N, C-alpha and C positions, 0 to 999 in steps of 0.2 A: 597604363599597364594592362595586360591581357591575361586571360586564363592560360595556364599551361596546357599545351595540346595533349591529347591522349597518348600514352605510351603503349606501343604494341609489344606485348610479351610473346604472343604467338598468333597464329591466324584465327584463333577462336576466343582469345581472352583479352579484354581491354580493361584498363584501370583509369578512371576519370578522377584526377587529382585536383581538388579545389583549394586554393590558398587564399590568403587575405589580400584581395585586390579589389579595386573599384570596378564597377561595370563600365562599359565603354559604349559610345554611340547613343547616349541617352538611356541605356538599359541599366536598371538598378543591379546592385550586387546580387540581391535575392533572385531577380529574374534570370540573371546569368547563371546563377547556381542551379536553378530549376532546369535550365536547358541542359546542363551537364548531367543532372539526375535523369532526365528523360532519355538522354543518349545511353547512359549506363543501364537504365531499366530495360531498354529495348535492345541491348547488345547481348550476344551469347556469352553466358557466364561472366557478365560484367561485374566489376568491382568499383566502388565509389569511395574516394578518400576525402575526408575533411581534415585540413591541417592549418592550425593557427589562423583562424578566421573570425571576424567580428560580423555578426549578422543579426537582423531583426527577425520578427516572426515569419516562419516559412512552413509550408506543408508539402511533404513529399508523398505523391500519390502513386498507387499502382492501378491496376495490376501490371506486373512485369512479365509479359507473355514469353519472353525468351529466357527467363531465369526462374522457371518453376522449381528447379532443384535447390537454388540458393541465390539470394541477393545480398551481397556483403557490403557493409559500410565500415570502413576502417577509419578510426579516429586517431589522429596523430597530433601531438601538441595540444593547444587549448582552443576549443570552440567557445567563443565568448559572446554573450548576448549584448546587443547594443544597449546603452543606458536608457532608462525609462523615457527621458526627454526626447530620444531619437526614434521612439516607436511611432507608428502611424496614428493619426488622430482618433480613428475608430477603435484603437487598441486591439487586443486579441486575448482570448482565454488560454492560448498556448504559445509557447515560444517555438518549439520544433515538434512537428507532428508527422507521423508516418501512418498511412492508412491504405487498406486494401492491397497489402503486399504479402504474398505467401512466402514462407521460409526466409524471412528477413533475419539477417545476422548483423548485430552491432557489436564491434569489438575494437581493440586497440589499446595502446598505452597512453593515449591522450585523455582529455577530460572535457566535460561540458560545464561552463561556468555561467550561471544565470544572473550574476550581478544583482543579487536580491536586496542588497542594503538600501538602495534608492526606493525600492518598492515598499519595504518594511517601514522606512521612515515616513513615506508619504501617507501611509494609512495609520500612522501612529502606533504601530505594533499591536493593535487590537485585533483579536481573533475575528470578530464579525466584520470589521472594516477591511480586513485584509483578505477576505474570502474571494474577492473579485480579482486578485492578483493572478497572473498567468502561471499555468503549469509549465515546467521546463520541458519535459519530454513526454509526449503522448503517443500511444500506439492503439489504433482502432482497427478492428477487423484484419489483424495480421496473423493469420493462422500459421503455426509452426515457428513462432518468434523465438529467437535466441539472443539474449543479452549476456555477453561474456566479458568480464573484467571492465564493465562500464563504470566510469567515475563521474559523479554529478556533484557540483559544488554550488552552494548558495542559490538555490532556486527561489524565485519570487514567492512561489506557493509550493504545492507538492512537487516533488522531484520527478517521479515517474508515474504515469497513469496508464494502466493496461485495461482495455475494454474490448470484449468480444474477440479475444485473441486465443482461441482454443489451442491447447497443446503448447503452451509457452514454457521456456526454460530460462532461468536467470542464475548465473554462476558467478561467484566471487565479486559480487557487487560492492561498490564503495561509494557511499553517499554521506556528504558532510554539510552541516549548517550549524550555526550557533544554537545553543540551548534556548536562547531567548527569541529566536526567529519564529514568527507566527505562521501557523497552517502549513508548515513545511514537511508534510508527510514524506517518508522515504518512497514507499511503493504503495499505490492504491490499486486494488483489483476489483473488477466488477464485471458481471455478465459473461462469465468465463467458465469453461470446463477443462480442467487439467492444467495445473501450474506447478512447476517444481522450482523452488528457490533454494539453492545450496551454497553455503559459504559466504564470506564477505562480512562487511561491517556497515552499519547504518547508524549515524548519529545526527539528530536533527532537533528541531523545537516542537515536534508533534509526533504522531505515531510513526514508529519505524516501518511497520506494515499495517495497512488497514484493508480488511477483507469485507467488501460490500455485497449488496444483494445479488442474487442469482449467480452465485459462485459455487462451484462444485469440484471436489477432488483436488484440493490444494495441499501440497506438501512443502513444509519449510524445515530445513535441516541445517545445523551447524552454523547458525547466524549469531553474530555479536551485535548487540543493540545498546546504544547509549552514547550521548544523552538522548532524551526523547520521552515519549509517552507509552512505550512498549509496543507489543503486537496486539492488535484489536480485531475481533470479529464484530463488525459493525462500525458506526451505528446502523441498526436495522430498524425499519418502520418509520423513518423520519417523514414528517408531513403526511402521515396516514398511509404511507406506501406499503405495498405487499412485497416483502423481501424473503427470499429463501436461500439458505446456504446449507451445504451438506458435505460431509466427509472432509473435514479440515484436520490436518495433523501438523503440530509444531514440535519438533524433536531435536534435542541437543542444542538449545539456544542459551546464550549468556546475556543477562541484562545487568548493566553497570551504571549506577547513578541515575536511573530512569525514574520518572514519576510513577509509572505503572509497570507491571511485568506483563502477565498474560491476562487478557480481558475480553469479556463478551458484553456488549452493550446494546440495548434495544430501547426504543422510544414508545411510551404509552400511546395507544391509538393506532399504531401500525398493525400489520397482520403478516402472516406467513410463518416461517419456522427456521430455527437454527438447530441442527442435529448432527450427531456423530462427529463430535469435536474432541480431539485429544491433545493435551499439552503434556509432554513427557521429557524427562531428563533435562530439567531446566535448572540453571544456576542463577541465583539472585545475589547481586553484590550492592548493598546499600540502596535498595529500591524502596521508594515510599510505600507503594501499595502493590505487593507482589502478585496477589491473586484476586481478581475482581470478576464477579458476574452480577450484572445489574439490569433489571427491566425498567429502570427509571433513569435513563440518560436523557437529560433535558437541558442542554446548554443554550438553547435558542428560545426558551419560554420562561415566563415568570415562575420561580420555584414553587409558588402555591398552586400552579396549574400542572405540576409534575406529580401526578397521583394515579391511583388505580383507575383503569377504564375497562369496560367490558371487552374491548378489542385490544389484544396484546400479541406480540410476536411470541410464538410458542417455542420453548427451549427444551431439548431432550437429548439424552445420551451424551453427556459432557463428562470427561474424565481429566482430572488433574493428577498426574503421576510422577513420582520421583522428582519432587521440586524441593530444593534446599538452598540455604543462603541466609542473607541478613536483610532486615528492613529498617528504615529510618523513622517510621511512625508506628503506632500500635496496630494499624490496620493491615495485618499480615494476610488475612483471609477475609474477604468481604463478599458474601452471597446474599443479594437482596432481590427477592422474587416478588411477583405480583400476588395479590390475594385471589386472583382468578384460580379456580379449582383446576389443578393439573396443568397449569400454564408453564410450569418449570419443574420437570421431573427427570429422574435418571441421572442425578449428579453424583459422581464418585470422587472421593479424595483418597489417594493411595501413597503411602511412604512420603510424607511431607515433613520437613524440618526447617522452619524459618525462625531464626532467632533475632532478637533486637540487636541492632548494630552497636549499641552502647548500653550502659547500665542505668540510664536515666528513665527508662520505661520498660514495660513488659509487652512482648508481642502478644496480640490478641486477635479475636475473630468475631465476626457477626454472621448469622445465618437466619434469614427470615423467610417464612412462608414456603418452605420446601423441606424435604427430607434428603439427607445425604447418606451415601453408603461409605463407611470408613473401612479401609483395608490396610492392615499393617499399622505402624506407628504414625500418628499425625500430630504434629505440633506446629502452632498452638492448638489446643483442644477446641473442637467445634461442637457447639450445642445449638440446635435449631429451635426457633420459636415460631408459633403460628399466630397470625393476626386474628382478632376476635371475630371478624366478619369474612365470610367466604363469598366470592362473586362467581356465579356460574358463567362459564365462557360461552360465547355464541357458537352455534352449530355449523357455521359456514367456513370454519378454518380448514385449510387444506394442508395436512401435516405430512403427506407422503407424495408430494409432487415428484415426478420423475425428472431427473436432470436430462438435458439434451445429450445426444450421443457425442462422444469426443470426435472432433473433426479429424479427418485423415487428409494427408497431402500427397 
C-alpha cells in the first residue's frame, strides 16, 4: 500500500492526507510521514491531514517558509500511538513533537490516543517511576500556535507540553485520562509569554493545567476540570531553580471531584517570584482542597527536609475572588508560607463561600506566616498565625524581572 497522492484543490493549495498505511521500499511509516510533512511545510498554503494512523515517536520540524501565515494540521479519526513494545529501543521523551513552526494550527474532529495503559502498568503506577514516560504532544518554539478542538486520550505522561511558544491560543480542548493515571497533566506551560486557554474540559490523573517557570501573561477562562489535581502555578524552584511567573488569571473555571482546586506551589531552596495572580469566579464541586498556597511543596524529598530555607520563591499579589462550592475534607483554604520575612505578601481573599460537602465535618482553614486581606464575606473564616522565628531573606532576589516582549508573527 502507498500513501494517497496529494489532492490539488487549486493552483496554490495542496492538502497532504496521511492514512494508516505501511511504508514501502524499506522506508518506515514515520519516515514516509515526515516526507509528506516536508512537502506540506514547503508548499504554498499547504495543509496536512492525519487520519486513522498508528505511529511511533515522530518530530515535525519547521520552519515552513512558504506557510508563514498559517500551517494547518487537520486531525480526522484516531491518531494512535504504537504500543510501548513497538517503540524504538532508545525510547523517546515525546510521542509527537512540533518545533520551530510559526502560526501552526492543530484542529479537527479526530483525536490523539497515546495508549498510556501499557506505560502506566510498566512503571507500576508510581509517580516517580512514571516520570520518564513520554509526553503525548509537545510544541516547542511554535510562535502563534493555535490548538482548536484538540482531543487527547490516555497519554503515557502529560498530554500537551507547550514551551517557548509565545502568543499561543487553546480553544475548546478535550483531554481525558483515568483519575488513577500517573503524571498525566493536561497542559504544561513553560518559558512562554502570552497564552489564552478558553473553554473545554480536562480530566486526568494529575494537574489539569500546570504553569511552570518563566511564564507570563496567561489567561485561562471557562474551563471544566475534573478529575485531576486542579490548576497549579508551579511547582516553582524545584532543584534550586530560579523561576519567575507573572500576570496569571484563571477566571470562570469549574472543578468537579478534583484533589485540589486552585493552587500555587513552590519548593524551598528555589528562587525567583510568582506575582500578579488572580483566581476569580470559580466553582468547586466536591473538591478535596479547594484553595492552596504553599511554599513547602516537596514531593521529591524526605518530608523532614521540607523546611524553611533562606532562599525561597517570593510570592506576592495573589487574589482569590468569588470562589464558592463544596469541599470533601476540612481543608477548604490552606495558606502555608515560609518564615522568611516578606516572602509571601499581598494575599487577598474576597467573597468566598466553601461549605462541607456533607455534615460529617466542618470546613476549615489554615493560614501561616503571612497576613491576608479579607474583602466581603469569607467562609470558612481565616485567621493567620505567625511562626515564632523570622528568617531574613537574602538580598539577591529579583522580584521585578521584566518579562520578554510578546512575539509578533
